[in-house]
N, C-alpha and C positions, 0 to 999 in steps of 0.2 A: 655229609657223606664220609664214610669211613676211609681212612688212608689205605692204599694199596701196599705201600712200603712204609715201615715205621721203625725208628731207632729211639731208644729210651736209655739215657744215661750211659752212653757208650764211652768206655775207656779203652785205649790201646797203648800198651807198653811195649818197646823193643828193649829188652834188658831193663836198665834203670831209666831210659828215656820215655817220657810220656808224649806219644805223637798225638793222641786225641784225649780230650778231657771233657767227660760228662756231656756228650753230644746228644741233643734231642732232634729228631728230624722226621717229617711226615710228608709223603707225596701222594697226590690224588691220581687217579686214572686220567690220562690225557694231559696232566700237567708237566710243564717244563720247569725245572729248578736248576739254578746255577749256584755253585760253590766257588767263590772267589778267594784267592790268597797267593801270596808269594810264595816262591819255592822254599821247601821246608816247613810250610805252615801247618801241615798235617792233612791237607784236603784230599790228596790221593789215598792216603791211609784210610780216611773215613770212607771214600768211595769204595775201596776193596772191602771194607766191612759191610757196607750197604748191599754189595753185590754177593755177599757170601764167599768171598775169596779168603778173607782174613776173619778169624774168629775174634771177637773183642775180648780184652782181658776181663772187663766187667761190662755190665749192661746187656741190653737185648736188641736184636733186630728180627723183624718179622715181615713176612710178605703174604699178603692176603689171609692175615689172621693167624698164619703158622710160624711159630718162632724157628729160626734157623737152628737153635740149639736142640730141638727136638728131633732134628733129622740126622740120620747117619750119613757117612760120606757119599754113598752111592745116591741116596736120595737128594742131597745137596747138589750133587754134580748133575742129576736129571733136571732139577729145578733150574739151575743156571743154563743148561743147554736148551731147555724147552721154552722157558718163560722169559729169559733175559737175553739181551743183546749187548754187544761191547764194541766201542769205536775207540781206538787208541791213537795217540799222537802220530806215530809213524805207520799206521795201517796194519802192520803185522801179518801181511800177505804172504801166501806161498808162491814164490817167483816161478816155480815150474808149472804152475796152473794158469789157465786162462783167466780173464776177468770174470766170465760166466762160471767157471768151475770154482773159483774161490768164493764168489757170492752164494753159490749153491751149497756151501759145506754145511751149514747148519740143517738143512733139510736132508742131505745125504747121511749126516750123522744120527739124525732121527729116524733113519731107515726108509726114507722115500726113494723111489726108483729114480734112476739117473734122468731119464727123459723129462719127466715132470718137475724134478727139481731145477734141471737146467732152464726149463721153460719159465718156471716162477722167477728164476734168478734174471733171466733176460728181460722179463717184464719190469722188474724193479729197477734194473740198470737202464733200461729205456727211459723210464721216467726221471732218471738222474742224467739224461743226455748221453748216455754211453752205448747206444744201439749200434753204432758203426765199430765198436772196439770190443765186442763180446768175445771174439777169439783171439784177441792179443794177449800174450803172456804179460803178467803184471809187471815183470822186470823191464818191460818196454814201454811202460806208461809213464806219464808226468806225475809230479806229486799231487796235483789236483785230481788228475784221473784216478790215482791209486786210492786216494782218500774217498772218492765216490764209490769205488768198489767196496771199501771198508764199510761204508754207510749201508750200501745194499746188502752186504753180508749180515750186518747187525739187524736189519729190518725184514729180511726175506721170510722169516718164519712167523712174523706178525707177533713179536714178544709183547709182553705186558709192560716191560721196563727196558729201556736202554741206557746203559752206563757209558758215558763219553769222558775220556781223560785227556783233556787238552786236544780235542779232535782236529783243531785247525792250526795248532801251534807250529807245524812245520811248513806251513804254507805261506805265501805272500798274501798281502791284504786283500787283493782282488779275488784270488782263488778261495781264501778263507771265507770271504763274505758269501761267494756263490755256493760253496760247499754247504756252509751252515744253513743258508735259506732253504735249500733243497732238502737237507737233512731233516730240519724242523717241519717243513711242509708235508713231507711224506710221513714222518712220525705222527703229526697231528691228524692227517688223513686216515691213519689207521687206529687212531685212539691210543697210541703208545705213549706212555709216561717216559720222560727223559731226565736224567740227572747229568748235568755237565760240569766238569771241573775245569776251571780256567783261571788264568791270571789277567785275562784281557776284558776290560769293561765293556768294549763293544759287542763281544760274544755274549756277556751276561746280560746286556740290555734286551735280548730277544726272550728272556725267561719270564714266566709268570711269577716265580718267586726267587728271590736273590738272598744268598747267605754269604757270610764273610767268615773266613777261617784266619785266626791270628794265634800263633803259638799253641796250636791244638784246641783252641776255643771257638765253637761254632756260634754265630749270632745271625739271626734272621733280619734282613733289612726292613726297617719300619715296625719291628716289634718293640713293645714298651719294656 
């Protein structure tokens, strides 16, 4: 089966500093991959290259056979908005909006009307145990609840790939385990592929494929 997301020989420099060195990566539809590494190892920089947020200095990244380098800025933005989802360590929610409104944002940005967008968001939030909190502003939610909203927002438009940067890093162990389990269950139900960047071996243990990043060098666990 061809990879839906593929990176070949990716280098990324910040000035004279090389954050990513000759990284190769492949992700199948429905697969969960974890990239482990300590702070400063380059794992988040690689994630942003894989997501089309940063352009690599050398090498190529492609999605569904289309190289990011062949797309203009508008085309790449549309790809990220419509086919990708994002979960960040601190949620990055809009505090003036309700949980339901935050989760519905990808659908609203894609032009869907408010009522069906909110209904779809409410359905995903319900599967994440948030039915009673749909109308609560996210500024009034706990850390675990906020991260569930972030997960719903990432998955509501049924993206092909979700990129998660330390998605449970701001949570205690109990909340982290619960959010991660629900996130991956829902992603797998939808056939969504997931790339998780983490420093936590317990998080990485849920992945189908595990990579380690050390000083910008990516290695797949079990590869010869």
